[in-house]
Structure formats: structure tokens, C-alpha cells
C-alpha positions as CSV (number, residue, x, y, z in Angstrom):
1,M,-76.8,-95.3,3.8
2,G,-77.0,-91.9,5.0
3,G,-74.9,-88.7,4.1
4,V,-72.6,-89.1,6.9
5,E,-71.9,-92.9,6.3
6,A,-71.5,-92.1,2.5
7,V,-68.8,-89.2,3.4
8,V,-67.0,-91.6,5.6
9,V,-66.8,-94.2,2.7
10,I,-65.5,-91.4,0.3
11,V,-62.9,-90.2,2.9
12,V,-61.6,-94.1,3.3
13,L,-61.1,-94.6,-0.2
14,L,-59.4,-91.1,-0.9
15,L,-57.1,-92.2,1.9
16,A,-56.4,-95.3,0.2
17,A,-55.8,-93.9,-2.8
18,A,-53.4,-91.4,-1.2
19,L,-51.6,-94.1,0.3
20,H,-51.0,-96.0,-2.7
21,V,-49.7,-93.2,-4.3
22,T,-47.2,-92.4,-1.5
23,G,-45.9,-95.9,-1.6
24,L,-46.7,-97.1,2.0
25,P,-46.5,-101.0,2.4
26,P,-50.0,-102.7,2.3
27,G,-50.1,-104.2,5.6
28,E,-49.4,-100.6,7.1
29,A,-51.8,-99.3,4.9
30,L,-54.6,-101.7,5.9
31,Q,-53.6,-101.1,9.6
32,L,-54.0,-97.3,9.1
33,L,-57.5,-97.7,7.3
34,A,-58.8,-100.1,10.2
35,R,-58.0,-97.9,12.8
36,A,-59.3,-94.6,10.8
37,G,-62.4,-96.8,10.3
38,L,-62.7,-97.2,14.0
39,V,-62.5,-93.5,14.8
40,A,-65.3,-93.1,11.9
41,V,-67.5,-95.5,13.5
42,G,-67.3,-93.9,16.7
43,V,-67.6,-90.4,15.6
44,V,-70.8,-91.4,13.6
45,A,-72.2,-93.3,16.7
46,L,-71.3,-90.2,18.7
47,S,-73.3,-87.8,16.3
48,A,-76.3,-89.9,15.9
49,A,-76.9,-90.7,19.7
50,G,-78.2,-88.6,22.4
51,P,-75.8,-87.3,25.2
52,S,-75.9,-90.1,27.6
53,Q,-75.8,-92.6,24.9
54,A,-73.0,-90.7,23.4
55,V,-71.0,-91.2,26.4
56,R,-71.7,-94.8,26.8
57,S,-70.5,-95.2,23.0
58,A,-67.2,-93.2,23.7
59,L,-66.4,-95.7,26.7
60,R,-66.9,-98.6,24.4
61,V,-65.0,-97.4,21.6
62,V,-61.8,-96.1,23.4
63,P,-60.8,-99.6,24.9
64,A,-61.3,-101.2,21.2
65,T,-58.8,-98.9,19.7
66,T,-56.4,-98.9,22.6
67,S,-56.0,-102.7,22.5
68,Q,-54.8,-102.9,19.0
69,T,-51.2,-102.0,19.6
């Protein structure tokens, strides 16, 4: 695991702790974490890819995040 992936894991854990403290229902917290995870995967993929591959990756991530409504 590289530095970027480790930061993503730490942020997700901190977000989960903050959601627990605020009293958010577990189902909503899981949905929020899942969507945040999709965004994080997209950001990491875009940062690791070249310019043309980054555009293709972004086009694949956008429909995946919008279809989960």
C-alpha cells in the first residue's frame, strides 16, 4: 500500500468515527462511506494515471456514482 492509499484509509476511518459520534444511523453511515470510497478510488486512479487514461477513468467512475441513487 502506497502513501496515497494509506491516507484514504485513514480518512475513511476518521470519517466513520465522526459519524458514530454524531449519532448518524448505521445504514446512512455505510452509504456515505461507500460513496466516499468511490470518490476516493476515482481520485487515486486519476492521480496515478496519465492524462488520456485519466479522462477514461473519470468517464467510468461518473456513471457508477450517479446510478446508486
